[in-house]
C-alpha positions in Angstrom: 0.0 0.0 0.1 1.4 3.3 -1.0 0.8 6.5 0.9 -1.5 7.8 -1.7 -3.7 4.6 -1.1 -3.3 4.8 2.6 -4.7 8.2 2.7 -7.6 7.4 0.3 -8.4 4.3 2.6 -8.4 6.6 5.6 -10.7 9.1 4.4 -13.0 6.4 2.8 -13.2 4.5 5.9 -13.8 7.3 8.0 -16.1 9.0 5.4 -14.3 12.2 6.3 -13.0 14.4 3.4 -12.6 17.7 5.2 -9.7 19.7 4.3 -8.7 20.0 8.3 -9.0 16.2 8.9 -6.9 15.5 5.5 -4.2 17.9 6.8 -3.9 16.0 10.1 -3.6 12.6 8.3 0.3 12.5 8.3 0.0 12.9 11.9 -2.3 9.8 12.3 0.0 7.8 10.2 3.4 8.8 12.0 1.9 8.2 15.6 0.6 4.7 14.4 4.1 4.0 12.7 5.7 5.0 16.1 3.2 2.6 18.1 4.0 -0.4 15.7 7.8 0.1 15.8 7.7 0.2 19.6 5.7 -3.1 19.8 7.2 -5.3 17.1 10.9 -5.8 16.4 10.9 -6.2 12.7 14.4 -6.4 10.5 13.8 -3.0 9.1 13.9 -1.4 12.6 17.8 -2.2 12.3 20.8 -0.3 11.1 24.6 -1.0 10.8 27.2 1.7 10.9 31.1 1.5 11.5 33.0 4.1 13.5 36.4 4.6 15.4 37.1 4.6 19.3 40.3 6.6 19.7 43.4 6.1 21.9 42.7 7.1 25.4 39.2 8.2 24.7 36.5 6.0 26.4 33.3 8.1 24.9 31.9 7.8 21.5 28.8 9.6 20.0 25.6 7.6 19.3 24.1 8.0 15.6 21.7 10.9 15.5 18.8 8.5 14.7 19.9 5.8 17.5 17.1 4.4 19.8 18.9 1.2 21.1 21.6 -1.3 20.5 21.2 -4.5 18.9 24.9 -5.4 18.8 28.4 -3.4 19.5 31.6 -4.9 18.5 35.4 -3.6 18.4 37.4 -4.9 15.6 41.1 -5.8 16.7 44.3 -5.4 14.7 43.7 -8.9 13.2 40.1 -8.2 12.2 38.5 -10.2 14.7 35.2 -9.0 16.2 35.1 -8.8 19.8 31.5 -8.2 20.9 31.1 -5.8 24.0 29.1 -6.7 26.9 26.4 -4.1 28.1 26.9 -3.1 31.5 25.9 -0.1 33.6 28.2 3.0 34.4 28.3 2.1 37.8 29.8 -1.3 37.0 32.2 0.3 34.7 33.4 2.7 37.2 34.0 0.1 39.8 35.7 -2.2 37.7 38.0 0.3 35.9 38.4 3.1 38.4 41.3 4.9 36.8 40.8 6.1 33.3 44.4 5.4 32.7 43.7 1.6 32.7 43.6 0.8 29.0 43.2 -2.1 26.8 40.8 -3.3 24.2 37.2 -2.7 25.4 35.2 -5.3 26.8 32.1 -3.5 28.1 29.9 -0.6 27.1 27.2 1.6 28.4 24.9 4.2 27.4 26.4 7.4 29.1 23.9 10.2 28.2 24.3 13.3 26.2 27.7 14.9 26.1 28.5 18.4 27.2 30.4 20.5 24.8 31.2 24.1 25.6 28.9 24.0 28.5 26.1 23.1 26.1 24.3 19.7 26.7 23.6 17.8 23.4 20.3 16.3 22.9 21.9 13.0 21.5 23.5 10.2 23.6 26.9 8.8 24.1 28.7 5.5 24.9 31.3 4.9 27.3 33.4 2.0 26.8 35.7 0.0 29.4 38.6 -0.2 29.6 39.7 2.8 28.0 41.0 2.0 24.5 44.9 1.4 24.4 44.9 2.0 20.4 42.5 3.3 17.9 39.8 0.6 17.0 37.2 0.5 14.3 33.9 -0.5 15.8 30.7 -1.9 14.2 27.3 -0.9 15.7 24.2 -2.6 14.9 21.2 -0.6 16.3 17.5 0.2 16.3 15.9 3.1 14.7 12.7 4.7 13.4 12.9 4.1 9.5 11.8 6.9 7.2 8.0 7.4 7.6 5.8 6.5 4.5 4.5 10.2 4.7 7.6 11.5 3.5 9.2 8.5 1.4 10.3 9.8 -2.1 8.2 7.2 -3.8 5.5 6.7 -1.0 6.5 3.1 -0.1 8.0 1.7 3.0 8.8 -2.0 3.9 5.5 -1.8 6.2 3.3 -0.6 3.6 4.5 -3.0 1.0 4.8 -6.1 3.4 1.9 -5.6 6.0 -0.4 -2.7 5.3 -3.2 -3.8 7.5 -1.2 -2.7 10.8 -0.5 0.6 9.4 -4.0 1.3 8.1 -5.9 0.3 11.2 -3.1 1.8 13.5 -3.8 5.4 11.4 -7.6 4.6 11.8 -7.1 4.3 15.4 -5.5 7.7 15.6 -8.1 9.3 12.9 -11.0 8.2 15.2 -9.2 9.6 18.2 -9.0 13.0 16.6 -12.5 12.7 15.5 -14.0 11.8 19.0 -15.6 8.7 17.0 -18.3 6.6 18.5 -16.9 4.0 21.0 -18.1 1.0 19.6 -16.4 1.9 16.1 -13.1 3.0 18.1 -13.4 -0.5 20.0 -13.8 -2.3 16.6 -10.7 -0.5 14.9 -8.7 -1.0 18.2 -9.5 -4.5 18.0 -8.3 -4.9 14.2 -5.2 -3.0 15.0 -4.5 -5.4 17.9 -4.8 -8.3 15.7 -2.7 -6.9 13.2 -0.1 -6.3 15.4 0.0 -9.9 16.7 0.2 -11.3 13.1 2.9 -8.9 12.6 4.6 -9.8 15.7 4.3 -13.6 14.6 6.4 -12.5 11.6 9.0 -10.2 13.1 9.8 -12.2 16.3 8.7 -15.7 15.1 9.3 -16.6 11.5 12.1 -14.4 10.8 14.0 -15.5 13.7 14.0 -19.2 12.7 13.9 -21.7 9.9 12.7 -25.3 9.2 16.2 -26.8 9.3 16.6 -25.6 12.8 13.4 -25.6 14.3 11.3 -27.9 12.0 8.4 -26.9 9.9 5.3 -25.7 11.5 2.4 -28.1 11.7 -0.9 -28.6 13.3 -1.5 -31.6 15.6 -3.9 -34.0 13.8 -6.1 -36.2 16.5 -6.3 -39.7 15.3 
């Protein structure tokens, strides 16, 4: 489903073609996308970037669109990947109380916004421990919000192309909230949205995380 088709369906389902309502449709859609992306973990929510940790510098800025970590690895001089363990800052301070204790990093934590020239950044940063004893390449897989279908150049996204019901019914819930619609219809669309989320979750955290070779084929038990 393209964005043009989605907008047409929202207007048709709600039977609302008012200009003010139409102008608010992008908000309905982006709110629905946010709810979906925070409920179901699907592969399009993951991104990969590479960077560098510098010698004697244990801090590293997060990407601007960073939400949470999927995996974080340091690459040593031989090209070997060393995956860091997530710990809280208290553990790292206690384990490595002196910043002069150096080595290849083993742990990481979200440290919070950095302060530059007395200005606190809105973006998060990482702290690693021990303090890097050399410059290392790092590879970060992380979760982020994909580009919204409302601003996609071709009006298409993975969600719209592969499982549009969850996007449609999520937007309709937001639209009916805006319209202060009747409670029975609100409950109906919420139920449809919840059902669609459950089906998408089966795909995102079920089927896409296994295969028939390891898990066996899905089957329904047949009583004799």
